[in-house]
C-alpha positions as CSV (number, residue, x, y, z in Angstrom):
1,M,-2.5,33.0,35.6
2,E,0.2,31.3,35.1
3,F,3.5,33.5,33.1
4,R,6.1,30.8,31.6
5,Q,8.9,32.0,29.8
6,L,8.8,33.0,25.7
7,G,11.5,30.5,24.4
8,R,15.1,32.1,25.6
9,S,13.2,35.3,25.8
10,G,13.3,37.7,28.7
11,L,9.7,38.1,27.9
12,K,6.7,36.3,29.8
13,V,3.6,35.8,28.9
14,P,0.1,33.9,30.1
15,V,0.1,30.5,29.3
16,L,-3.7,31.6,27.5
17,S,-3.4,34.2,25.0
18,F,-7.2,35.8,22.7
19,G,-6.6,35.1,19.6
20,T,-9.1,37.0,17.3
21,G,-9.7,35.9,14.5
22,T,-13.2,35.4,15.2
23,F,-12.9,38.9,15.1
24,G,-15.2,40.4,12.2
25,G,-16.4,38.4,9.7
26,G,-17.2,40.7,5.8
27,N,-16.7,37.2,3.9
28,E,-17.6,33.8,3.9
29,F,-14.1,31.8,5.5
30,F,-14.2,34.4,8.4
31,D,-18.2,35.1,9.1
32,K,-18.2,30.5,10.0
33,W,-15.5,32.2,12.4
34,G,-17.6,33.7,14.4
35,G,-17.9,37.5,13.2
36,V,-17.6,39.6,16.4
37,D,-18.5,42.8,16.5
38,Q,-16.8,45.5,18.3
39,K,-19.1,45.7,20.8
40,V,-18.8,42.4,21.7
41,G,-15.1,42.6,21.1
42,N,-14.7,45.3,23.5
43,R,-16.6,43.0,25.8
44,Q,-13.9,40.2,25.5
45,V,-11.1,42.1,26.0
46,D,-12.7,43.2,29.1
47,M,-13.2,39.3,30.0
48,C,-9.2,38.8,29.7
49,L,-8.3,41.2,31.6
50,D,-10.5,40.4,34.2
51,H,-9.2,37.4,34.4
52,G,-5.0,38.5,34.2
53,L,-5.4,37.5,30.1
54,N,-3.3,40.2,29.0
55,F,-1.5,38.5,25.3
56,F,-4.3,38.7,22.2
57,D,-2.7,36.7,19.1
58,T,-4.1,38.7,15.7
59,A,-3.3,38.9,11.8
60,D,-3.1,40.9,9.0
61,V,-5.1,39.1,7.1
62,Y,-7.8,38.1,9.5
63,S,-10.7,39.2,8.4
64,G,-9.3,41.6,5.6
65,G,-7.6,44.5,8.6
66,L,-10.7,43.4,10.7
67,A,-9.8,42.0,13.3
68,E,-6.7,44.2,14.0
69,T,-8.8,47.3,13.7
70,I,-10.9,45.4,16.9
71,L,-8.9,44.6,19.2
72,G,-6.9,48.1,18.6
73,T,-10.2,49.6,18.9
74,A,-11.1,47.0,22.1
75,L,-7.7,48.3,23.6
76,H,-7.4,51.2,23.1
77,G,-6.7,53.5,26.7
78,K,-5.4,49.8,28.0
79,R,-2.2,49.5,25.1
80,D,0.2,49.3,28.8
81,K,-1.5,46.3,30.2
82,A,-2.0,44.3,27.0
83,L,0.6,42.3,24.5
84,I,-0.2,42.0,21.8
85,S,1.0,39.7,18.6
86,T,0.2,39.7,14.9
87,K,1.2,38.0,11.6
88,A,2.7,39.0,8.2
89,T,3.3,36.7,4.6
90,F,0.2,36.4,3.4
91,A,-1.5,38.2,0.6
92,M,-3.5,41.4,2.1
93,G,-4.0,42.9,-2.0
94,D,-3.7,41.6,-5.9
95,G,-0.3,42.4,-6.3
96,P,2.2,41.2,-6.5
97,N,4.1,43.4,-3.5
98,E,1.3,42.1,-1.6
99,K,2.2,39.0,0.2
100,G,5.5,37.8,0.9
101,S,8.3,38.2,3.3
102,S,10.3,40.8,1.2
103,R,11.5,43.6,2.6
104,F,8.8,45.7,0.4
105,H,6.1,43.6,1.9
106,L,7.1,43.2,5.7
107,I,7.5,46.8,6.3
108,Q,4.7,48.1,4.3
109,A,2.6,45.0,6.5
110,A,3.8,46.5,9.9
111,E,3.1,50.2,8.9
112,A,-0.3,49.1,8.0
113,S,-0.5,46.5,11.4
114,L,0.6,49.7,13.8
115,K,-1.7,52.3,11.7
116,R,-5.3,49.2,12.6
117,L,-3.7,48.3,15.7
118,G,-3.6,51.6,16.7
119,T,-0.4,50.6,18.8
120,D,3.1,52.2,18.2
121,Y,5.0,48.6,18.5
122,I,3.9,45.0,18.5
123,D,5.3,43.0,21.4
124,V,5.2,39.8,19.0
125,Y,5.5,39.8,15.2
126,F,4.8,36.6,13.3
127,M,5.5,35.3,9.7
128,H,2.4,33.7,9.0
129,G,4.1,31.6,6.7
130,F,7.6,30.3,4.9
131,D,8.0,32.7,1.6
132,A,10.6,30.4,-0.3
133,L,11.2,33.1,-3.3
134,T,12.6,35.9,-0.8
135,P,16.3,34.8,0.4
136,V,15.9,34.4,4.1
137,E,18.3,37.0,4.8
138,E,16.4,39.6,3.6
139,T,13.5,38.7,5.4
140,L,15.6,38.4,9.0
141,S,17.7,41.6,7.8
142,A,13.5,43.6,6.9
143,L,12.9,42.0,11.0
144,D,15.5,43.2,12.6
145,N,15.5,46.6,11.1
146,L,11.4,45.9,12.7
147,V,13.5,45.6,16.1
148,A,16.0,47.9,16.2
149,S,13.1,50.7,15.2
150,G,11.3,49.7,18.0
151,K,8.1,49.0,16.2
152,V,8.7,45.4,16.8
153,R,9.5,43.5,20.2
154,Y,9.9,39.9,19.3
155,I,10.1,37.5,16.3
156,G,8.7,34.5,15.7
157,C,7.2,31.8,12.9
158,S,3.9,30.4,11.8
159,N,3.6,27.2,10.5
160,F,7.5,26.5,9.0
161,S,8.4,22.9,8.3
162,G,11.2,22.2,10.6
163,W,14.1,22.9,7.7
164,H,12.7,26.2,7.4
165,V,13.2,27.1,10.9
166,M,16.3,25.6,11.5
167,K,18.0,27.8,8.5
168,A,16.3,30.7,9.7
169,L,18.0,30.7,13.2
170,A,21.8,29.2,11.5
171,T,21.3,32.3,9.6
172,S,19.9,34.6,12.6
173,E,23.1,33.7,14.4
174,K,25.5,33.4,11.0
175,Y,24.4,37.6,10.6
176,G,23.6,38.6,14.2
177,L,20.4,39.4,13.5
178,A,17.0,39.2,15.6
179,R,16.2,35.8,16.4
180,Y,13.0,33.5,15.8
181,V,11.7,33.0,19.8
182,V,8.6,31.6,19.8
183,Y,6.9,29.1,16.6
184,Q,3.0,29.2,16.5
185,G,1.4,26.3,14.8
186,Y,-1.3,23.6,15.1
187,Y,-1.1,20.9,18.1
188,S,-3.9,19.3,19.8
189,L,-4.6,15.9,20.3
190,I,-6.1,14.6,17.6
191,G,-3.7,16.2,16.1
192,R,0.2,15.5,17.7
193,D,2.4,15.6,14.4
194,Y,3.9,18.9,15.8
195,E,6.1,16.4,19.0
196,E,8.0,15.1,15.5
197,E,10.0,17.2,14.0
198,I,9.3,20.7,15.1
199,M,9.3,19.8,19.3
200,P,12.0,18.6,19.7
201,L,14.1,21.5,17.3
202,C,12.0,23.4,20.0
203,I,14.1,21.4,22.6
204,D,17.0,21.5,20.7
205,Q,17.3,25.8,20.2
206,G,15.4,26.6,23.3
207,V,12.0,28.3,21.1
208,G,9.0,27.8,23.0
209,T,5.5,27.5,21.2
210,M,2.4,29.5,21.4
211,V,-0.2,26.4,19.9
212,W,-3.3,27.6,17.6
213,S,-6.1,25.8,18.0
214,P,-5.9,23.6,20.9
215,L,-9.0,22.4,20.3
216,G,-8.7,20.5,16.5
217,W,-10.8,23.1,14.7
218,G,-13.9,22.9,17.2
219,R,-13.3,19.2,18.0
220,L,-12.9,18.8,21.1
221,T,-15.5,21.4,22.7
222,G,-16.8,17.9,23.9
223,K,-20.1,18.9,21.5
224,I,-18.7,16.0,19.6
225,R,-19.6,12.5,20.5
226,R,-19.8,8.5,19.7
227,G,-23.4,8.4,18.4
228,S,-24.0,12.1,17.9
229,A,-23.5,15.3,15.7
230,D,-22.1,19.0,16.6
231,K,-25.7,21.1,16.3
232,S,-24.1,24.2,17.1
233,G,-20.6,26.2,16.3
234,R,-18.0,26.0,14.0
235,I,-18.4,22.6,13.0
236,A,-21.6,23.0,12.1
237,S,-21.0,26.1,10.3
238,G,-18.5,25.1,8.3
239,G,-15.6,26.6,9.9
240,A,-13.5,24.0,10.3
241,E,-13.3,23.7,6.3
242,G,-9.7,24.0,5.7
243,G,-8.3,22.0,9.1
244,P,-6.7,18.4,9.2
245,P,-9.7,15.3,8.0
246,V,-9.4,13.5,11.7
247,D,-10.9,9.8,11.2
248,D,-14.4,9.8,13.1
249,N,-13.4,6.5,15.5
250,F,-10.3,8.1,16.1
251,L,-12.0,10.9,17.5
252,Y,-14.3,9.3,18.5
253,D,-11.8,7.6,20.8
254,V,-10.1,10.4,21.9
255,V,-13.2,12.2,22.7
256,D,-13.8,9.4,25.1
257,A,-11.0,9.5,27.0
258,L,-11.4,13.2,27.4
259,D,-14.8,12.4,28.5
260,A,-13.8,9.6,31.5
261,V,-10.8,12.4,32.4
262,A,-13.5,14.9,32.4
263,K,-16.0,12.8,35.7
264,E,-12.6,12.2,37.5
265,T,-11.6,16.0,37.3
266,G,-14.9,17.5,37.2
267,K,-13.4,19.5,34.6
268,T,-15.1,19.9,31.0
269,V,-14.2,17.7,28.1
270,A,-12.6,21.6,26.7
271,Q,-10.5,22.3,29.6
272,V,-8.5,18.6,29.8
273,A,-7.3,18.9,26.4
274,L,-6.0,22.1,26.9
275,N,-4.4,21.2,30.5
276,W,-3.2,18.4,28.7
277,L,-1.0,20.3,26.2
278,L,0.1,22.7,29.2
279,S,2.4,19.9,30.2
280,R,3.8,19.6,27.2
281,P,8.2,20.3,26.6
282,T,7.8,23.6,24.2
283,V,4.5,24.9,25.2
284,C,4.1,28.2,26.7
285,N,0.9,29.7,25.7
286,L,-2.5,27.9,24.1
287,V,-4.5,30.7,21.5
288,L,-7.6,30.4,22.8
289,G,-10.7,31.6,20.5
290,A,-13.9,32.5,21.8
291,R,-17.9,32.4,20.0
292,N,-19.1,34.1,23.1
293,E,-18.5,35.0,26.2
294,E,-19.7,31.2,28.2
295,Q,-17.1,30.1,25.6
296,L,-14.7,31.8,27.2
297,E,-15.7,32.1,30.4
298,Q,-14.9,27.9,30.1
299,N,-11.9,28.1,27.9
300,L,-10.7,30.0,31.3
301,G,-11.5,27.4,33.4
302,A,-8.2,25.3,31.6
303,I,-5.3,26.1,34.2
304,G,-5.1,26.2,38.0
305,W,-5.2,22.6,38.3
306,S,-2.9,19.3,36.9
307,L,-3.7,16.4,35.2
308,T,-2.3,13.3,37.0
309,A,0.1,11.0,35.5
310,D,-1.5,8.4,34.5
311,Q,-4.8,11.2,33.0
312,I,-2.1,12.3,31.4
313,A,-0.4,8.5,30.3
314,R,-3.6,7.6,29.4
315,L,-4.5,10.3,26.5
316,D,-0.8,10.2,25.4
317,K,-1.7,7.0,24.7
318,V,-5.3,6.5,22.8
319,S,-4.0,9.7,20.7
320,D,-0.8,7.9,19.1
321,K,-0.3,7.5,16.0
322,V,1.7,5.4,13.8
323,P,3.9,8.9,12.7
324,A,5.1,9.3,8.6
325,Y,8.5,8.0,7.3
326,P,11.4,8.8,9.1
327,Y,9.7,8.8,12.0
328,W,8.0,5.8,12.3
329,H,11.5,4.2,11.8
330,Q,13.4,5.9,14.8
331,R,10.9,5.3,16.9
332,D,13.2,1.5,16.9
333,F,16.0,3.7,17.9
334,Q,14.5,5.4,20.9
335,E,17.4,4.8,23.2
336,R,19.6,6.8,20.8
337,N,16.3,9.2,20.1
338,P,13.9,9.6,22.7
339,R,11.0,11.2,21.7
340,P,9.9,14.3,24.3
341,V,7.7,13.5,27.2
342,G,5.6,15.1,29.4
343,K,7.2,18.1,31.8
């Protein structure tokens, strides 16, 4: 297993982490994601540890806290061998203070997550979304207190806009508060918006990136190809609902290119798509999900090898799209505004 630095922090993390969005179920949305029970969860966690993947990502809202409980139980007696990240911000109840990034909610949410996970500390604690109604100073001060208490080791943000991240980093610097060291965001060969603003910001500010849904909401598993529909998995069960829309012809072109590279490398379409991401600037970790052992085993085969420069360039070209303003305009001035390139 390869390890990379988590942003400018001193923490090294494996390039793959295991996401537990499939753990639990119990409602229509999360049942579509996977509905993995405790027995299967135990086995998947053990498989990850056996392969050197010791980083597990979860969130309080995943199945209403059940995902954290299953993960905590699976790691019982093995906590010292694992890194855990979890998240807060989204609603965990109907009360007006059971959501957001206020001091009140974050302290309450962190304590509840610690209890469900059966641990004394969280290695990386993410703000799951930006709360514009709570002053940034209040959020960061609460997180700084959690770090100072030892209940949280590092903090990160997820799904923020670029200005949200920059405002938070400036506030941390101004007041000497704990700093976001990692950004968790959506990025894939069929969703490269991250490259236009967040990636340059993360390069400039030394923020690492954990990628969620690196297979584009299941569209890059190799099951969807031109002229055929996916008959199984998350797409077929409706689990891609809420994901960004993708033009069919664009998707097929990307999958065709992935297919060609897969044949050249002897790897699967999914493994090539994941490996491409690991060649991108700022990316230190990919969050992988799996409904079963077969999917997990296949995803673990995405590391230990590298695409050639030519293969990366071909995948870059087929997946490139004209970005939103002002980024398309900035491409006309690349001599002074260069785009980030692969590692």
